[in-house]
N, C-alpha and C positions, 0 to 999 in steps of 0.2 A: 890208568884212569884215576881221576881225582874226584873226591866227593867233598865239597866245601862244608865247613862247620854248620852253616845255615841249612844246607840241604840235609845234612846228617840229622839235625834236630827235627826237621820236618818229616823225614823218613821214619825216624824212631817213633814219633807221635803216630804216624799212620800205621806202622807195624803194630803198635800197642792196641790201637782201635780195631784193627783187623784180626788180631790174635795170631800173627805170623812173625817169623823171625828172619825172613830172607827177602831181599830185593832181587828180582830177576830181570836180567837183560836178555830178552828173547829176540828171535828173528821174525820180522814182520814183512818180509818180501824184499825184493831187490829193485833198485832204481839205477839210473845211469852212472852213479858213483859208488855203487856197492849196496850192501844190505841196509835196510831200515830197521830201527830198533823198536822193541815193544817193552816198556817198563811195566812190571807188575809185582804185586806182593803175593808170592806163592812159594810153595816148596820147590826145591831144585828138581829138574827133569833128568832123565837117564843120562843124556850126553852133556850135561852141564859141568862146568868147572866151578868149584866153590872156593871163594877167597874172602878175605876181610879187607875193606878199604875204609880208612878213617873209623875203624871199629864197627862198621856195618857189614853184616854177612851178605855177600853178593854172589848170586849164581849167574853164570854167563853161558848162554847157548854156544856150543862149539862153532856154529856158523858165523858168529860175530866176534869171537874171542880176539882175533888179531886186530879187528877194526876199532875196538874200544880203547886201545893204547893211545894215549894222547888226548882223550876227551875229558871234559870237566862236567860234572853234574852239579848244578847250582839251583838255588831257590830264587824264584821271581815272584814278586807280589805287586799287584796293581788293583784297580778298583773292582775288578771281577773276582779277585781272590788270590790265592797262592798256588804255585805249582812248580814242578821241576823243569829245568831246561838243560839241554845237552849242547855243549859248544866244543869246538876243536875238531880234530879228526879230518877226514876227507870232506871237502866242500867244493867239488869241482863243477857242479851244475849251476 
């Protein structure tokens, strides 16, 4: 997994506002190409693996741990505001 510098700055700002120190990649169900991710700012759960990516503490649900290899988390900004986007990984649908 890669977290761009722009995404890192955005995540750190959101963490500070929320009073948390971990970005969590959770499992949000499965589709035709594998699991869907749920990003949240919360403490790691029991079966999570915790690591640091671009100096951001990241907790990864064990059900999506293998699938996040090769993805990039980046910041997108448009007229509606700013948010995170996930690219790369499996995209077979």
